[in-house]
C-alpha positions as a Markdown table, in Angstrom:
| # | Residue | x | y | z |
|---|---|---|---|---|
| 1 | Met | 28.6 | 35.5 | -3.0 |
| 2 | Ser | 26.8 | 34.4 | -6.1 |
| 3 | His | 27.0 | 31.0 | -7.6 |
| 4 | Thr | 26.5 | 29.8 | -11.0 |
| 5 | His | 22.9 | 28.0 | -11.7 |
| 6 | Tyr | 22.9 | 25.4 | -14.8 |
| 7 | Val | 19.8 | 23.9 | -16.4 |
| 8 | Pro | 21.1 | 21.5 | -19.0 |
| 9 | Glu | 19.3 | 20.3 | -21.8 |
| 10 | Ser | 20.6 | 16.6 | -21.6 |
| 11 | Trp | 22.2 | 15.2 | -18.6 |
| 12 | Lys | 23.5 | 12.1 | -16.9 |
| 13 | Ile | 25.5 | 11.3 | -13.5 |
| 14 | Val | 28.5 | 9.6 | -13.7 |
| 15 | Lys | 30.7 | 8.2 | -11.2 |
| 16 | Val | 34.2 | 8.9 | -11.3 |
| 17 | Thr | 36.8 | 6.6 | -9.6 |
| 18 | Asp | 40.6 | 7.5 | -9.1 |
| 19 | Pro | 42.1 | 4.1 | -9.4 |
| 20 | Ser | 45.4 | 5.0 | -7.4 |
| 21 | Thr | 42.9 | 5.6 | -4.2 |
| 22 | Gly | 40.0 | 3.6 | -5.0 |
| 23 | Thr | 37.9 | 6.7 | -4.0 |
| 24 | Ser | 35.0 | 7.7 | -6.4 |
| 25 | His | 32.4 | 10.8 | -6.4 |
| 26 | Lys | 29.7 | 11.4 | -8.2 |
| 27 | Arg | 29.6 | 14.5 | -11.1 |
| 28 | Val | 27.0 | 15.7 | -13.5 |
| 29 | Leu | 27.9 | 15.4 | -17.3 |
| 30 | Cys | 25.6 | 17.6 | -19.1 |
| 31 | Ser | 25.2 | 19.3 | -22.7 |
| 32 | Trp | 23.4 | 22.2 | -24.3 |
| 33 | Tyr | 22.7 | 22.4 | -28.2 |
| 34 | Gly | 23.8 | 25.1 | -29.8 |
| 35 | Gly | 21.4 | 25.7 | -32.3 |
| 36 | Tyr | 21.7 | 26.7 | -36.0 |
| 37 | Cys | 24.3 | 29.4 | -35.2 |
| 38 | Gly | 25.9 | 28.3 | -32.1 |
| 39 | Ser | 27.9 | 25.4 | -31.2 |
| 40 | Asp | 27.0 | 22.4 | -28.6 |
| 41 | Glu | 28.6 | 23.0 | -25.2 |
| 42 | Trp | 29.0 | 20.0 | -22.6 |
| 43 | Arg | 30.2 | 20.5 | -19.0 |
| 44 | Leu | 31.5 | 18.0 | -16.3 |
| 45 | Ser | 30.5 | 19.3 | -12.8 |
| 46 | Ser | 33.0 | 19.5 | -10.1 |
| 47 | Gly | 31.1 | 16.9 | -7.7 |
| 48 | Asn | 27.8 | 16.3 | -6.2 |
| 49 | Leu | 26.6 | 17.2 | -2.8 |
| 50 | Glu | 23.4 | 15.9 | -1.5 |
| 51 | Pro | 20.7 | 15.9 | -4.5 |
| 52 | Gln | 17.2 | 17.3 | -3.6 |
| 53 | Asp | 14.3 | 15.7 | -5.3 |
| 54 | Cys | 12.1 | 18.8 | -6.4 |
| 55 | Gly | 9.3 | 16.8 | -8.2 |
| 56 | Asp | 9.8 | 17.4 | -11.9 |
| 57 | His | 13.7 | 17.9 | -11.2 |
| 58 | Trp | 16.8 | 17.5 | -9.1 |
| 59 | Lys | 18.7 | 20.4 | -7.4 |
| 60 | Val | 22.2 | 19.2 | -7.1 |
| 61 | Pro | 24.6 | 21.3 | -5.3 |
| 62 | Gln | 28.2 | 21.3 | -6.1 |
| 63 | Thr | 31.4 | 21.4 | -4.2 |
| 64 | Ser | 32.2 | 24.4 | -6.1 |
| 65 | Gly | 29.1 | 26.2 | -5.0 |
| 66 | Ser | 27.3 | 26.1 | -8.4 |
| 67 | Val | 23.8 | 24.4 | -8.6 |
| 68 | Tyr | 22.6 | 22.3 | -11.4 |
| 69 | Gln | 18.8 | 22.0 | -11.9 |
| 70 | Leu | 18.3 | 18.8 | -13.7 |
| 71 | Leu | 14.9 | 18.3 | -15.2 |
| 72 | Lys | 13.8 | 14.5 | -14.9 |
| 73 | Ala | 12.6 | 14.6 | -18.5 |
| 74 | Asn | 16.1 | 15.7 | -19.8 |
| 75 | Glu | 17.8 | 12.7 | -18.3 |
| 76 | Lys | 19.3 | 11.4 | -21.4 |
| 77 | Ile | 22.9 | 10.9 | -23.1 |
| 78 | Ser | 23.6 | 13.2 | -26.1 |
| 79 | Ala | 26.1 | 12.3 | -28.7 |
| 80 | Gln | 28.3 | 14.8 | -27.3 |
| 81 | Met | 28.0 | 13.4 | -24.0 |
| 82 | Gln | 29.0 | 10.0 | -25.1 |
| 83 | Asn | 31.9 | 11.3 | -27.0 |
| 84 | Val | 33.3 | 13.1 | -23.8 |
| 85 | Phe | 32.4 | 9.9 | -21.7 |
| 86 | Asn | 34.5 | 7.8 | -24.2 |
| 87 | Ser | 37.4 | 10.1 | -24.5 |
| 88 | Tyr | 37.8 | 10.1 | -20.6 |
| 89 | Asn | 37.8 | 6.2 | -20.6 |
| 90 | Leu | 40.2 | 6.2 | -23.6 |
| 91 | His | 43.1 | 7.2 | -21.1 |
| 92 | Pro | 45.1 | 4.8 | -19.3 |
| 93 | Ala | 43.2 | 3.4 | -16.1 |
| 94 | Glu | 45.5 | 5.1 | -13.8 |
| 95 | Val | 44.0 | 8.5 | -14.6 |
| 96 | Val | 40.3 | 8.2 | -14.0 |
| 97 | Lys | 37.4 | 6.1 | -14.9 |
| 98 | Leu | 34.0 | 6.9 | -15.6 |
| 99 | Glu | 30.7 | 5.0 | -15.1 |
| 100 | Trp | 27.2 | 6.0 | -15.8 |
| 101 | Ser | 25.2 | 6.2 | -12.5 |
| 102 | Asn | 22.1 | 7.3 | -11.0 |
| 103 | Val | 21.2 | 10.3 | -9.1 |
C-alpha cells in the first residue's frame, strides 16, 4: 500500500488537546506557498508517531500512514499557519485546544 509523503515549505508541531478527556497528541501544522498562479495550501496531520532525527530533517510518520519530511531549516510559522492556529482556538474550549510544541 502506497502512502503519501509530504515535504512542507513551513511547519510547526502543535499539541492538540481534547478538554473533555484531557488527552493530547502532537500533529504537524504545515503550509506550502502557491506562487504567482497558485494558491497557498495548509494541512494539519492526523497525528504523529515516533519522529526520527535524520540530520537535516525529521521523518515523522502519521497514524494515517502518511509521512512528513520536515526540513529543520523550514521550521517556522507562516501567516497562513498562524491564521489556521488562531481559528482553531476561537472555538469554544470544549471542542479542541491547540498549542505550539516541539518535535
